[in-house]
N, C-alpha and C positions, 0 to 999 in steps of 0.2 A: 538738390541744388541745381540750378540752371546757369548756363553761360548767357550773358547778354552782350552782343557785339554792338558797341556804340558806333554810330557813324560820326563823321567829323562835326556835324552841327551840334550834336549832343556834347562832344568833348569840348568844343569851343565854348558853348554856353556854360558848361560846368566851370571852366577856367575863368570865364568872365564873371562868375559869381551870381549867375541867375539862380535865385533861390529855389524856384520850382524844379529846376533840373537837379540842383544839388540835393534837394529833399528826395526826389525820385531815386537818385543813385544811392543815397544813404539808406532808403527803405530796402532797396535790393540787397545792399550789404548786410543789413540787420537780419534779413530773411535768409542769409546764407548763400546768396547768388554771387556770381563773379562778373564784374564788369571787364570787358575785353576790348582790345583794339586789334587791328590787323595791318598788313603792309600798306594798304591804301589809306586808312585813317591816319596812320603814323606819318606817312609822307605828306598828306594834305595838311595835317596839323602843323608840322614843322615848316612847311612852305609859308604859311601865314604868320608864323611866330615873329614877334619883334625881338630884337637883341636883348632887351631888359627882361623879357619874359622867359628866357631860356631856362634859368635855374628852376623856377616854379613849374614850368611845363615838363621838364625832365623828371622832377620829383613826382609829379602827378602820373606821368607815363610809367615810371618805375613801379607804381602800385597797381598797375593793370595787368591782367593776364594777356598773353599774346597768342593769337591764332594765326599761324603761318599759312601762306598760300602754297599751292603745289601745281604741278602740271595738270592734274585732274581738275582742280578748282579753276584754273585758267581755261581749260577746255569747256567746262560746264558754263562758265560766264560767256565765252565766245558763242557757244551754241544757243544760249538764251538770247543773246543779242541778235544772232542770225534769225532765230525763230520769230522774234518780235518784229524784226525788220520786214519779214515776209508779210506781216499783217499791217504794215504801215506805221508801226510804233518804234521809235528810236530810243533804245536804252543807253544811258550813259555807261561808259566803261567802269568808272569808279563804283557806281551802284551795282552793276552786274557782278563785279569782283567781290564786293562786300557781301552780296546776297549768296553767291556761290560758296564763300568762306563760311558764312553762317550755316548754310545747308550741310556742308561737309562736316561741320563740328556740332550739329544739333543745337545751334545757338539761336536765341531770339534776337532780332534786329531791333535796336533802340534808335529812333530817328525823329527829327523834326520835319523831315521831308518824306512822308509816307508814300507819296506818288512816285518816288524813285524806286520803289520796291513792289512792282505789280506781279508778285509771284504768289499764287493762291496756296501753294503748299508750304510756304514759309510763315513762321510766326513773326509778326512785325508789330511793335508797340510804338505809338507816337507820343513824343514829349514836345509839344509845340514850342518853337523858339520865340514866338511873338508874345508870349505871356507877360514879358516885362519889357517889350520893345527892343529896338535895335536890330542890327544885322550881324549875323555870326560869321564875319569874314576873317577875323583875326582873333587869336586866343586871349587877348587882354584888353583892358580899357585904356 
C-alpha cells in the first residue's frame, strides 16, 4: 500500500466531479492505496470553498488520510526553495511544502501541475486537470 498526497488541483477536480480524476482516485482506493492531504492542500481547498460546498467538502476531507508537516519538513522545503533560487528557478511555497511532506512520508504526489514539483527524487504522478475542461479554482460547480 502506498500513500498518495494529492495536491489541491486534484482535490478540487475530484470535488467538481471530473470523472477522470474520480476514476483515478477510485482505482487507487481499490488497489489499497491511501489518498492523503496535508496542511497546504487543506488550507488551499478551504480557501476556495463556497459556503454551500462546505458539508460535501468536509465529508470528502474526513475520508482522507492526513500527513502533518513538521519543522524538518519546513526546513527541507525552505532549503529546496533556496537551492532552486540559486539556479534561477523560483519554487512556490505551497509546492515546496507539499513536496517536502511527500518526501518525509514516502508518499507519491498526485497533481495536475507536474511542473510545480521538479524534484528528481520524488515520485510524482500527473492527473491532468484539462481532460474535461474548466479551471480548478474552487471546489464546486
